[in-house]
VEXSE-942650 format. One record per residue (C-alpha): residue in one letter; chain; x, y, z. Coordinates in Angstrom, 2 decimals. Example, Ala and Ser with C-alpha at 12.3 -4.5 7.8 and 13.67 -1.06 7.14 Angstrom:
<atoms>
<atom residu="A" chaine="A" u="12.30" v="-4.50" w="7.80"/>
<atom residu="S" chaine="A" u="13.67" v="-1.06" w="7.14"/>
</atoms>
This chain:
<atoms>
<atom residu="M" chaine="A" u="24.72" v="-0.31" w="3.84"/>
<atom residu="I" chaine="A" u="24.83" v="-3.46" w="1.58"/>
<atom residu="A" chaine="A" u="22.36" v="-3.29" w="-1.13"/>
<atom residu="P" chaine="A" u="19.70" v="-6.12" w="-1.43"/>
<atom residu="A" chaine="A" u="20.62" v="-8.82" w="-3.87"/>
<atom residu="G" chaine="A" u="19.92" v="-7.70" w="-7.32"/>
<atom residu="R" chaine="A" u="18.72" v="-4.10" w="-6.17"/>
<atom residu="P" chaine="A" u="20.07" v="-0.90" w="-8.08"/>
<atom residu="V" chaine="A" u="22.32" v="1.25" w="-6.21"/>
<atom residu="V" chaine="A" u="21.96" v="5.09" w="-6.72"/>
<atom residu="G" chaine="A" u="24.16" v="8.13" w="-5.98"/>
<atom residu="I" chaine="A" u="22.81" v="11.27" w="-4.60"/>
<atom residu="V" chaine="A" u="24.38" v="14.63" w="-5.00"/>
<atom residu="S" chaine="A" u="23.14" v="17.80" w="-3.44"/>
<atom residu="D" chaine="A" u="24.36" v="20.91" w="-1.89"/>
<atom residu="I" chaine="A" u="21.32" v="20.92" w="0.38"/>
<atom residu="V" chaine="A" u="21.67" v="18.50" w="3.44"/>
<atom residu="L" chaine="A" u="17.85" v="18.08" w="4.05"/>
<atom residu="Q" chaine="A" u="17.52" v="17.28" w="0.08"/>
<atom residu="R" chaine="A" u="20.02" v="14.50" w="0.40"/>
<atom residu="H" chaine="A" u="18.32" v="13.21" w="3.21"/>
<atom residu="R" chaine="A" u="14.75" v="13.16" w="1.72"/>
<atom residu="L" chaine="A" u="16.16" v="11.57" w="-1.49"/>
<atom residu="Q" chaine="A" u="17.83" v="8.80" w="0.28"/>
<atom residu="E" chaine="A" u="14.74" v="8.17" w="2.41"/>
<atom residu="A" chaine="A" u="12.81" v="7.90" w="-0.75"/>
<atom residu="S" chaine="A" u="14.92" v="5.79" w="-2.54"/>
<atom residu="G" chaine="A" u="15.12" v="3.47" w="0.16"/>
<atom residu="K" chaine="A" u="11.22" v="3.26" w="0.33"/>
<atom residu="F" chaine="A" u="11.41" v="1.87" w="-3.31"/>
<atom residu="G" chaine="A" u="14.32" v="-0.77" w="-2.33"/>
<atom residu="L" chaine="A" u="17.22" v="1.17" w="-3.39"/>
<atom residu="T" chaine="A" u="20.26" v="1.72" w="-1.68"/>
<atom residu="A" chaine="A" u="22.48" v="4.79" w="-1.84"/>
<atom residu="G" chaine="A" u="26.15" v="4.06" w="-2.58"/>
<atom residu="F" chaine="A" u="26.87" v="7.64" w="-2.56"/>
<atom residu="S" chaine="A" u="25.39" v="10.57" w="-0.86"/>
<atom residu="G" chaine="A" u="26.95" v="13.86" w="-0.54"/>
<atom residu="H" chaine="A" u="27.84" v="17.36" w="-1.32"/>
<atom residu="P" chaine="A" u="28.95" v="18.03" w="-5.01"/>
<atom residu="D" chaine="A" u="32.45" v="19.26" w="-3.70"/>
<atom residu="R" chaine="A" u="32.89" v="15.75" w="-1.94"/>
<atom residu="L" chaine="A" u="32.26" v="14.01" w="-5.34"/>
<atom residu="L" chaine="A" u="34.99" v="16.02" w="-7.00"/>
<atom residu="D" chaine="A" u="37.39" v="14.50" w="-4.48"/>
<atom residu="Y" chaine="A" u="36.66" v="11.08" w="-6.13"/>
<atom residu="A" chaine="A" u="39.11" v="10.22" w="-8.87"/>
<atom residu="T" chaine="A" u="37.13" v="7.00" w="-9.26"/>
<atom residu="L" chaine="A" u="33.44" v="7.32" w="-8.88"/>
<atom residu="P" chaine="A" u="31.35" v="4.84" w="-6.72"/>
<atom residu="G" chaine="A" u="29.80" v="2.10" w="-8.76"/>
<atom residu="V" chaine="A" u="25.97" v="3.17" w="-8.90"/>
<atom residu="Q" chaine="A" u="23.13" v="2.47" w="-11.66"/>
<atom residu="L" chaine="A" u="21.86" v="6.03" w="-11.62"/>
<atom residu="W" chaine="A" u="22.98" v="9.42" w="-10.31"/>
<atom residu="L" chaine="A" u="20.37" v="11.99" w="-8.78"/>
<atom residu="V" chaine="A" u="21.30" v="15.45" w="-8.73"/>
<atom residu="A" chaine="A" u="19.53" v="18.14" w="-6.86"/>
<atom residu="L" chaine="A" u="21.22" v="21.51" w="-6.86"/>
<atom residu="E" chaine="A" u="19.99" v="24.83" w="-5.18"/>
<atom residu="D" chaine="A" u="21.72" v="26.54" w="-7.93"/>
<atom residu="E" chaine="A" u="23.52" v="24.53" w="-10.75"/>
<atom residu="A" chaine="A" u="25.58" v="27.57" w="-11.67"/>
<atom residu="D" chaine="A" u="27.28" v="27.25" w="-8.54"/>
<atom residu="H" chaine="A" u="28.96" v="23.82" w="-9.15"/>
<atom residu="P" chaine="A" u="30.20" v="24.31" w="-12.81"/>
<atom residu="A" chaine="A" u="32.77" v="21.60" w="-12.41"/>
<atom residu="L" chaine="A" u="30.42" v="18.92" w="-11.20"/>
<atom residu="F" chaine="A" u="28.65" v="18.02" w="-14.59"/>
<atom residu="D" chaine="A" u="32.12" v="17.50" w="-16.65"/>
<atom residu="H" chaine="A" u="33.38" v="15.18" w="-13.50"/>
<atom residu="L" chaine="A" u="30.23" v="13.19" w="-13.70"/>
<atom residu="L" chaine="A" u="30.08" v="12.90" w="-17.49"/>
<atom residu="E" chaine="A" u="33.65" v="11.92" w="-18.05"/>
<atom residu="N" chaine="A" u="33.66" v="9.56" w="-15.12"/>
<atom residu="T" chaine="A" u="30.44" v="7.36" w="-15.13"/>
<atom residu="K" chaine="A" u="28.37" v="5.48" w="-17.85"/>
<atom residu="A" chaine="A" u="25.53" v="5.65" w="-15.37"/>
<atom residu="P" chaine="A" u="22.57" v="7.81" w="-16.21"/>
<atom residu="I" chaine="A" u="22.33" v="11.10" w="-14.50"/>
<atom residu="L" chaine="A" u="18.94" v="12.77" w="-13.40"/>
<atom residu="F" chaine="A" u="19.81" v="16.55" w="-13.32"/>
<atom residu="G" chaine="A" u="17.16" v="18.94" w="-11.65"/>
<atom residu="V" chaine="A" u="15.36" v="16.62" w="-9.63"/>
<atom residu="D" chaine="A" u="12.53" v="18.59" w="-7.94"/>
<atom residu="P" chaine="A" u="12.92" v="19.66" w="-4.14"/>
<atom residu="A" chaine="A" u="11.02" v="17.63" w="-1.73"/>
<atom residu="P" chaine="A" u="8.13" v="19.00" w="0.06"/>
<atom residu="K" chaine="A" u="7.37" v="18.54" w="3.64"/>
<atom residu="P" chaine="A" u="7.14" v="15.04" w="4.69"/>
<atom residu="G" chaine="A" u="3.77" v="13.61" w="5.33"/>
<atom residu="S" chaine="A" u="1.93" v="16.19" w="3.12"/>
<atom residu="T" chaine="A" u="-0.16" v="15.04" w="-0.22"/>
<atom residu="E" chaine="A" u="2.47" v="17.04" w="-1.91"/>
<atom residu="Y" chaine="A" u="5.26" v="15.09" w="-0.69"/>
<atom residu="F" chaine="A" u="3.79" v="11.81" w="-1.67"/>
<atom residu="R" chaine="A" u="3.08" v="13.20" w="-5.11"/>
<atom residu="W" chaine="A" u="6.56" v="14.12" w="-5.21"/>
<atom residu="E" chaine="A" u="7.80" v="10.67" w="-4.40"/>
<atom residu="R" chaine="A" u="5.11" v="9.47" w="-7.03"/>
<atom residu="R" chaine="A" u="7.10" v="11.53" w="-9.64"/>
<atom residu="L" chaine="A" u="10.30" v="10.70" w="-8.34"/>
<atom residu="L" chaine="A" u="9.44" v="6.74" w="-8.83"/>
<atom residu="N" chaine="A" u="8.25" v="7.32" w="-12.36"/>
<atom residu="K" chaine="A" u="11.71" v="8.83" w="-13.21"/>
<atom residu="L" chaine="A" u="13.52" v="6.19" w="-11.35"/>
<atom residu="E" chaine="A" u="11.60" v="3.59" w="-13.18"/>
<atom residu="Q" chaine="A" u="12.15" v="5.13" w="-16.69"/>
<atom residu="Q" chaine="A" u="15.98" v="4.50" w="-16.16"/>
<atom residu="L" chaine="A" u="16.07" v="1.21" w="-14.21"/>
<atom residu="G" chaine="A" u="12.90" v="-0.43" w="-15.01"/>
<atom residu="S" chaine="A" u="10.05" v="-1.54" w="-12.46"/>
<atom residu="L" chaine="A" u="11.35" v="-1.12" w="-8.71"/>
<atom residu="E" chaine="A" u="8.39" v="-2.82" w="-6.84"/>
<atom residu="E" chaine="A" u="9.19" v="-6.33" w="-5.36"/>
<atom residu="L" chaine="A" u="5.91" v="-8.41" w="-5.67"/>
<atom residu="D" chaine="A" u="5.25" v="-11.62" w="-3.97"/>
<atom residu="S" chaine="A" u="6.29" v="-14.63" w="-5.87"/>
<atom residu="G" chaine="A" u="4.48" v="-17.70" w="-7.14"/>
<atom residu="A" chaine="A" u="6.51" v="-19.73" w="-4.68"/>
<atom residu="S" chaine="A" u="5.89" v="-17.77" w="-1.60"/>
<atom residu="L" chaine="A" u="2.30" v="-17.96" w="-2.28"/>
<atom residu="E" chaine="A" u="2.48" v="-21.98" w="-2.73"/>
<atom residu="E" chaine="A" u="3.94" v="-21.76" w="0.70"/>
<atom residu="L" chaine="A" u="1.13" v="-20.16" w="2.17"/>
<atom residu="A" chaine="A" u="-1.08" v="-22.56" w="0.25"/>
<atom residu="A" chaine="A" u="0.66" v="-25.29" w="1.99"/>
<atom residu="E" chaine="A" u="-0.03" v="-23.78" w="5.68"/>
<atom residu="A" chaine="A" u="-2.73" v="-25.63" w="7.57"/>
<atom residu="L" chaine="A" u="-5.91" v="-23.69" w="8.37"/>
<atom residu="P" chaine="A" u="-6.49" v="-22.93" w="12.03"/>
<atom residu="S" chaine="A" u="-8.35" v="-25.58" w="13.87"/>
<atom residu="A" chaine="A" u="-10.77" v="-23.31" w="15.07"/>
<atom residu="S" chaine="A" u="-11.90" v="-19.85" w="14.44"/>
<atom residu="P" chaine="A" u="-12.63" v="-17.20" w="17.02"/>
<atom residu="E" chaine="A" u="-16.28" v="-16.90" w="18.28"/>
<atom residu="L" chaine="A" u="-18.50" v="-14.02" w="17.31"/>
<atom residu="P" chaine="A" u="-19.35" v="-12.11" w="20.50"/>
<atom residu="H" chaine="A" u="-23.00" v="-12.59" w="21.57"/>
<atom residu="W" chaine="A" u="-24.17" v="-9.17" w="21.22"/>
<atom residu="I" chaine="A" u="-23.24" v="-9.16" w="17.57"/>
<atom residu="T" chaine="A" u="-26.25" v="-10.52" w="15.41"/>
<atom residu="P" chaine="A" u="-24.77" v="-12.80" w="12.89"/>
<atom residu="A" chaine="A" u="-24.91" v="-11.32" w="9.54"/>
<atom residu="V" chaine="A" u="-26.93" v="-12.69" w="6.60"/>
<atom residu="P" chaine="A" u="-24.17" v="-14.20" w="4.29"/>
<atom residu="G" chaine="A" u="-24.04" v="-12.60" w="0.92"/>
<atom residu="R" chaine="A" u="-26.77" v="-9.72" w="1.94"/>
<atom residu="P" chaine="A" u="-25.29" v="-6.36" w="0.86"/>
<atom residu="A" chaine="A" u="-22.72" v="-5.19" w="3.33"/>
<atom residu="E" chaine="A" u="-23.60" v="-2.12" w="5.15"/>
<atom residu="E" chaine="A" u="-19.93" v="-1.45" w="5.82"/>
<atom residu="V" chaine="A" u="-17.16" v="-2.28" w="3.54"/>
<atom residu="W" chaine="A" u="-13.52" v="-2.45" w="4.53"/>
<atom residu="I" chaine="A" u="-10.70" v="-2.01" w="1.98"/>
<atom residu="L" chaine="A" u="-7.75" v="-4.35" w="2.25"/>
<atom residu="G" chaine="A" u="-4.67" v="-2.68" w="0.60"/>
<atom residu="A" chaine="A" u="-1.44" v="-4.49" w="0.27"/>
<atom residu="S" chaine="A" u="1.90" v="-5.09" w="-1.71"/>
<atom residu="L" chaine="A" u="5.02" v="-7.11" w="-0.94"/>
<atom residu="G" chaine="A" u="4.21" v="-9.42" w="2.09"/>
<atom residu="G" chaine="A" u="0.52" v="-8.63" w="1.88"/>
<atom residu="P" chaine="A" u="-0.88" v="-12.24" w="0.97"/>
<atom residu="A" chaine="A" u="0.55" v="-13.52" w="4.44"/>
<atom residu="A" chaine="A" u="-0.73" v="-10.85" w="6.48"/>
<atom residu="V" chaine="A" u="-4.20" v="-10.70" w="4.85"/>
<atom residu="K" chaine="A" u="-4.31" v="-14.42" w="5.43"/>
<atom residu="A" chaine="A" u="-3.47" v="-14.17" w="9.11"/>
<atom residu="F" chaine="A" u="-6.01" v="-11.23" w="9.36"/>
<atom residu="L" chaine="A" u="-8.81" v="-13.48" w="7.91"/>
<atom residu="D" chaine="A" u="-7.98" v="-16.35" w="9.76"/>
<atom residu="S" chaine="A" u="-8.42" v="-14.42" w="13.10"/>
<atom residu="L" chaine="A" u="-11.97" v="-13.11" w="12.16"/>
<atom residu="P" chaine="A" u="-15.10" v="-15.22" w="13.51"/>
<atom residu="A" chaine="A" u="-18.15" v="-15.91" w="11.30"/>
<atom residu="G" chaine="A" u="-20.81" v="-13.49" w="10.95"/>
<atom residu="L" chaine="A" u="-19.41" v="-10.21" w="11.04"/>
<atom residu="P" chaine="A" u="-21.60" v="-7.77" w="9.23"/>
<atom residu="V" chaine="A" u="-18.88" v="-6.71" w="6.93"/>
<atom residu="G" chaine="A" u="-17.60" v="-7.36" w="3.40"/>
<atom residu="F" chaine="A" u="-14.20" v="-6.62" w="2.14"/>
<atom residu="I" chaine="A" u="-12.49" v="-5.45" w="-0.91"/>
<atom residu="Y" chaine="A" u="-8.97" v="-6.58" w="-1.41"/>
<atom residu="A" chaine="A" u="-6.49" v="-4.51" w="-3.50"/>
<atom residu="Q" chaine="A" u="-3.21" v="-6.36" w="-3.66"/>
<atom residu="H" chaine="A" u="-0.30" v="-5.40" w="-6.09"/>
<atom residu="I" chaine="A" u="0.67" v="-8.81" w="-7.70"/>
<atom residu="D" chaine="A" u="1.91" v="-10.20" w="-10.93"/>
<atom residu="G" chaine="A" u="-1.44" v="-10.82" w="-12.92"/>
<atom residu="N" chaine="A" u="0.06" v="-14.29" w="-13.49"/>
<atom residu="F" chaine="A" u="-0.33" v="-15.29" w="-9.87"/>
<atom residu="T" chaine="A" u="-3.74" v="-14.12" w="-9.42"/>
<atom residu="D" chaine="A" u="-5.13" v="-17.60" w="-9.53"/>
<atom residu="V" chaine="A" u="-2.90" v="-18.77" w="-6.96"/>
<atom residu="L" chaine="A" u="-3.68" v="-16.02" w="-4.66"/>
<atom residu="T" chaine="A" u="-7.35" v="-16.64" w="-5.02"/>
<atom residu="R" chaine="A" u="-6.76" v="-20.33" w="-4.14"/>
<atom residu="V" chaine="A" u="-4.51" v="-19.50" w="-1.27"/>
<atom residu="L" chaine="A" u="-6.89" v="-17.23" w="0.46"/>
<atom residu="G" chaine="A" u="-10.19" v="-18.68" w="-0.91"/>
<atom residu="R" chaine="A" u="-9.88" v="-21.67" w="1.56"/>
<atom residu="H" chaine="A" u="-11.29" v="-19.72" w="4.46"/>
<atom residu="A" chaine="A" u="-14.55" v="-21.34" w="5.79"/>
<atom residu="H" chaine="A" u="-16.01" v="-17.87" w="6.65"/>
<atom residu="Y" chaine="A" u="-14.67" v="-15.54" w="4.30"/>
<atom residu="H" chaine="A" u="-14.52" v="-16.61" w="0.59"/>
<atom residu="L" chaine="A" u="-12.23" v="-14.75" w="-1.77"/>
<atom residu="T" chaine="A" u="-13.36" v="-14.14" w="-5.35"/>
<atom residu="T" chaine="A" u="-12.32" v="-12.30" w="-8.31"/>
<atom residu="A" chaine="A" u="-14.41" v="-9.35" w="-8.89"/>
<atom residu="K" chaine="A" u="-17.08" v="-9.63" w="-11.31"/>
<atom residu="P" chaine="A" u="-19.19" v="-6.93" w="-12.97"/>
<atom residu="G" chaine="A" u="-22.67" v="-6.41" w="-11.47"/>
<atom residu="V" chaine="A" u="-21.54" v="-7.91" w="-8.22"/>
<atom residu="Q" chaine="A" u="-22.59" v="-5.85" w="-4.73"/>
<atom residu="V" chaine="A" u="-20.17" v="-6.68" w="-1.96"/>
<atom residu="G" chaine="A" u="-22.05" v="-9.01" w="0.50"/>
<atom residu="N" chaine="A" u="-21.48" v="-9.91" w="4.07"/>
<atom residu="G" chaine="A" u="-18.62" v="-12.14" w="4.55"/>
<atom residu="D" chaine="A" u="-17.36" v="-11.48" w="0.77"/>
<atom residu="V" chaine="A" u="-13.52" v="-10.75" w="0.05"/>
<atom residu="I" chaine="A" u="-13.48" v="-9.38" w="-3.37"/>
<atom residu="L" chaine="A" u="-9.91" v="-9.37" w="-4.96"/>
<atom residu="L" chaine="A" u="-9.74" v="-6.67" w="-7.56"/>
<atom residu="P" chaine="A" u="-7.77" v="-7.53" w="-10.98"/>
<atom residu="V" chaine="A" u="-4.61" v="-5.74" w="-11.73"/>
<atom residu="E" chaine="A" u="-5.42" v="-4.97" w="-15.37"/>
<atom residu="H" chaine="A" u="-8.17" v="-2.53" w="-15.27"/>
<atom residu="E" chaine="A" u="-9.64" v="0.00" w="-13.26"/>
<atom residu="W" chaine="A" u="-12.90" v="-1.13" w="-11.31"/>
<atom residu="T" chaine="A" u="-15.66" v="1.27" w="-9.59"/>
<atom residu="L" chaine="A" u="-18.98" v="1.13" w="-8.04"/>
<atom residu="D" chaine="A" u="-22.28" v="2.27" w="-9.92"/>
<atom residu="E" chaine="A" u="-25.03" v="4.16" w="-8.00"/>
<atom residu="D" chaine="A" u="-26.40" v="0.84" w="-6.63"/>
<atom residu="G" chaine="A" u="-22.88" v="-0.28" w="-5.24"/>
<atom residu="R" chaine="A" u="-22.46" v="-2.74" w="-8.05"/>
<atom residu="L" chaine="A" u="-19.02" v="-3.38" w="-9.29"/>
<atom residu="V" chaine="A" u="-18.13" v="-1.91" w="-12.70"/>
<atom residu="E" chaine="A" u="-15.08" v="-2.73" w="-14.99"/>
<atom residu="K" chaine="A" u="-13.59" v="0.21" w="-16.81"/>
<atom residu="A" chaine="A" u="-11.78" v="-0.04" w="-20.12"/>
<atom residu="A" chaine="A" u="-8.62" v="2.05" w="-18.71"/>
<atom residu="P" chaine="A" u="-5.82" v="0.51" w="-16.59"/>
<atom residu="W" chaine="A" u="-5.52" v="1.89" w="-13.12"/>
<atom residu="P" chaine="A" u="-3.58" v="4.85" w="-12.81"/>
<atom residu="G" chaine="A" u="-0.44" v="5.34" w="-11.37"/>
<atom residu="P" chaine="A" u="2.54" v="3.10" w="-11.46"/>
<atom residu="Y" chaine="A" u="0.81" v="-0.35" w="-10.18"/>
<atom residu="G" chaine="A" u="-2.43" v="-2.02" w="-10.36"/>
<atom residu="P" chaine="A" u="-4.62" v="-2.14" w="-8.47"/>
<atom residu="S" chaine="A" u="-3.89" v="1.51" w="-7.54"/>
<atom residu="I" chaine="A" u="-4.75" v="1.48" w="-3.90"/>
<atom residu="D" chaine="A" u="-5.40" v="5.20" w="-3.72"/>
<atom residu="Q" chaine="A" u="-7.72" v="4.82" w="-6.63"/>
<atom residu="V" chaine="A" u="-9.71" v="2.04" w="-4.91"/>
<atom residu="L" chaine="A" u="-10.01" v="4.10" w="-1.66"/>
<atom residu="L" chaine="A" u="-11.41" v="7.05" w="-3.71"/>
<atom residu="N" chaine="A" u="-13.75" v="4.89" w="-6.01"/>
<atom residu="V" chaine="A" u="-15.12" v="2.77" w="-3.07"/>
<atom residu="A" chaine="A" u="-15.73" v="5.90" w="-0.79"/>
<atom residu="N" chaine="A" u="-17.38" v="7.89" w="-3.31"/>
<atom residu="H" chaine="A" u="-20.29" v="5.26" w="-3.06"/>
<atom residu="Y" chaine="A" u="-19.88" v="4.21" w="0.76"/>
<atom residu="G" chaine="A" u="-18.90" v="7.35" w="2.16"/>
<atom residu="G" chaine="A" u="-18.28" v="6.98" w="5.96"/>
<atom residu="R" chaine="A" u="-19.25" v="3.30" w="5.79"/>
<atom residu="C" chaine="A" u="-16.04" v="2.53" w="3.96"/>
<atom residu="H" chaine="A" u="-13.11" v="1.93" w="5.79"/>
<atom residu="A" chaine="A" u="-9.56" v="0.86" w="4.99"/>
<atom residu="I" chaine="A" u="-6.53" v="-1.38" w="6.61"/>
<atom residu="V" chaine="A" u="-3.33" v="-0.81" w="4.84"/>
<atom residu="F" chaine="A" u="-0.99" v="-4.25" w="5.08"/>
<atom residu="S" chaine="A" u="2.71" v="-4.72" w="4.06"/>
<atom residu="G" chaine="A" u="4.14" v="-3.27" w="1.02"/>
<atom residu="M" chaine="A" u="6.81" v="-1.14" w="-0.86"/>
<atom residu="G" chaine="A" u="6.06" v="2.30" w="-1.73"/>
<atom residu="N" chaine="A" u="3.40" v="4.93" w="-0.65"/>
<atom residu="D" chaine="A" u="0.18" v="3.69" w="-2.30"/>
<atom residu="G" chaine="A" u="-2.77" v="4.76" w="-0.20"/>
<atom residu="A" chaine="A" u="-1.07" v="7.84" w="1.37"/>
<atom residu="I" chaine="A" u="-2.38" v="10.23" w="-1.23"/>
<atom residu="A" chaine="A" u="-6.14" v="9.35" w="-0.91"/>
<atom residu="A" chaine="A" u="-6.06" v="8.53" w="2.89"/>
<atom residu="P" chaine="A" u="-6.78" v="12.24" w="4.06"/>
<atom residu="L" chaine="A" u="-9.83" v="12.35" w="1.49"/>
<atom residu="L" chaine="A" u="-10.92" v="9.12" w="2.97"/>
<atom residu="R" chaine="A" u="-10.50" v="10.37" w="6.56"/>
<atom residu="A" chaine="A" u="-12.72" v="13.44" w="5.70"/>
<atom residu="Y" chaine="A" u="-15.64" v="11.20" w="5.52"/>
<atom residu="G" chaine="A" u="-15.18" v="10.07" w="8.90"/>
<atom residu="S" chaine="A" u="-13.83" v="6.54" w="7.81"/>
<atom residu="K" chaine="A" u="-11.23" v="4.58" w="9.94"/>
<atom residu="I" chaine="A" u="-7.91" v="4.05" w="8.53"/>
<atom residu="W" chaine="A" u="-5.77" v="1.24" w="10.07"/>
<atom residu="V" chaine="A" u="-2.38" v="0.16" w="9.31"/>
<atom residu="Q" chaine="A" u="-0.15" v="-3.06" w="9.93"/>
<atom residu="D" chaine="A" u="2.69" v="-2.16" w="12.19"/>
<atom residu="S" chaine="A" u="6.30" v="-2.12" w="10.91"/>
<atom residu="A" chaine="A" u="7.63" v="-5.17" w="13.06"/>
<atom residu="S" chaine="A" u="5.12" v="-7.65" w="11.41"/>
<atom residu="C" chaine="A" u="5.59" v="-6.38" w="7.70"/>
<atom residu="G" chaine="A" u="7.53" v="-7.96" w="4.99"/>
<atom residu="N" chaine="A" u="8.13" v="-4.38" w="3.86"/>
<atom residu="S" chaine="A" u="6.70" v="-1.48" w="5.91"/>
<atom residu="S" chaine="A" u="7.20" v="1.43" w="3.62"/>
<atom residu="M" chaine="A" u="3.31" v="1.45" w="2.55"/>
<atom residu="P" chaine="A" u="1.61" v="1.41" w="5.95"/>
<atom residu="D" chaine="A" u="4.40" v="3.53" w="7.35"/>
<atom residu="S" chaine="A" u="3.50" v="6.23" w="4.66"/>
<atom residu="V" chaine="A" u="-0.13" v="6.11" w="5.37"/>
<atom residu="A" chaine="A" u="0.84" v="6.35" w="9.07"/>
<atom residu="D" chaine="A" u="2.95" v="9.42" w="8.20"/>
<atom residu="T" chaine="A" u="-0.28" v="11.16" w="6.97"/>
<atom residu="G" chaine="A" u="-1.72" v="11.47" w="10.54"/>
<atom residu="C" chaine="A" u="-4.85" v="9.64" w="9.40"/>
<atom residu="S" chaine="A" u="-4.53" v="6.23" w="10.93"/>
<atom residu="S" chaine="A" u="-6.24" v="5.51" w="14.27"/>
<atom residu="F" chaine="A" u="-4.76" v="1.90" w="14.74"/>
<atom residu="T" chaine="A" u="-1.61" v="0.12" w="14.43"/>
<atom residu="G" chaine="A" u="-1.23" v="-3.53" w="14.84"/>
<atom residu="T" chaine="A" u="-0.02" v="-6.94" w="13.57"/>
<atom residu="P" chaine="A" u="-2.65" v="-8.68" w="11.46"/>
<atom residu="V" chaine="A" u="-4.08" v="-10.56" w="14.33"/>
<atom residu="Q" chaine="A" u="-4.46" v="-7.29" w="16.23"/>
<atom residu="L" chaine="A" u="-6.01" v="-5.69" w="13.57"/>
<atom residu="A" chaine="A" u="-8.74" v="-8.43" w="13.17"/>
<atom residu="R" chaine="A" u="-9.32" v="-8.30" w="16.97"/>
<atom residu="E" chaine="A" u="-9.86" v="-4.54" w="16.73"/>
<atom residu="L" chaine="A" u="-12.36" v="-5.03" w="13.94"/>
<atom residu="V" chaine="A" u="-14.30" v="-7.32" w="15.82"/>
<atom residu="K" chaine="A" u="-14.11" v="-4.98" w="19.03"/>
<atom residu="T" chaine="A" u="-15.15" v="-2.10" w="16.85"/>
<atom residu="I" chaine="A" u="-18.06" v="-3.94" w="15.49"/>
<atom residu="A" chaine="A" u="-19.27" v="-5.04" w="18.62"/>
<atom residu="E" chaine="A" u="-19.17" v="-1.45" w="20.27"/>
<atom residu="S" chaine="A" u="-21.15" v="-0.31" w="17.37"/>
<atom residu="C" chaine="A" u="-23.92" v="-3.10" w="17.85"/>
<atom residu="L" chaine="A" u="-23.91" v="-2.33" w="21.36"/>
<atom residu="L" chaine="A" u="-24.48" v="1.42" w="20.82"/>
<atom residu="K" chaine="A" u="-27.10" v="0.84" w="18.19"/>
<atom residu="G" chaine="A" u="-28.93" v="-1.41" w="20.64"/>
<atom residu="K" chaine="A" u="-28.87" v="1.34" w="23.29"/>
<atom residu="Q" chaine="A" u="-30.31" v="3.94" w="20.96"/>
<atom residu="Q" chaine="A" u="-33.01" v="1.53" w="20.05"/>
<atom residu="R" chaine="A" u="-34.13" v="0.91" w="23.68"/>
<atom residu="D" chaine="A" u="-33.84" v="4.64" w="24.33"/>
<atom residu="S" chaine="A" u="-36.17" v="5.54" w="21.46"/>
<atom residu="A" chaine="A" u="-38.72" v="2.65" w="22.35"/>
</atoms>
């Protein structure tokens, strides 16, 4: 396998086949390539070790391989992480926490690993023409009053490749849907203004940066800043906290899911778009317990599918599609809900 340009290469050493596989899979999720993955005895056969930037060593019992440590220390200048924790069962909350701990260790040695959209890629989006016409609102959905507090809020979580995906999603929505959106996008804080300009061109769904005291209204797309954590008060108004977002990146999509669901409960839903890593996978089961809908972008249409794939691996997602398909499913879901409410009102009359 050829490493992506400029991305670190790691060596994986374990006497447990399953651990080698899971370490290689997790490293790949963070954009790394395994330059070596094998049993300690195999590595001892190398007079010249493979060129890697970091060695990950996970052994069932270190005493079983006394020659390994001297061999590594004598033949490489790359850092060595001994005693990497065994990986739990994939798809479990414990597994995603293990991945997050591994990421922290990797970044302590290699620096930040998450790839983010560049300013140039955002400017390319800005140059794209808006659709000539937006879809029509189904006639059985009563057009929502713009700006009125939204009864339902959908969290849009994304990282690398997210701006293009979210733009395509918003382009495919009709005006008048009775929902608001909270947008959590991993991005370099220097490009927030560009992102706001790119996605703020939509005639029907206006992207604005979060401000304290604001409630999420119908037609709003509120972008959460990357520097500090945001939550909601008992009235559903946005509150900026003094502390940074927990976790390696901001906004923490996991924390956004928890904070918004804490107020809206089952009226809070989420769509996880393209991105690197596993942000969102830890909180997804908790959000699902409220009865919320969790959807993910399909792998083929992602710039990087690690994040939506991780959420899908939890078993909590109920729909997968391209950004356009996700938009159509949202309209369909709202239409069905409106029809059901209408029927209930007629039956009770």
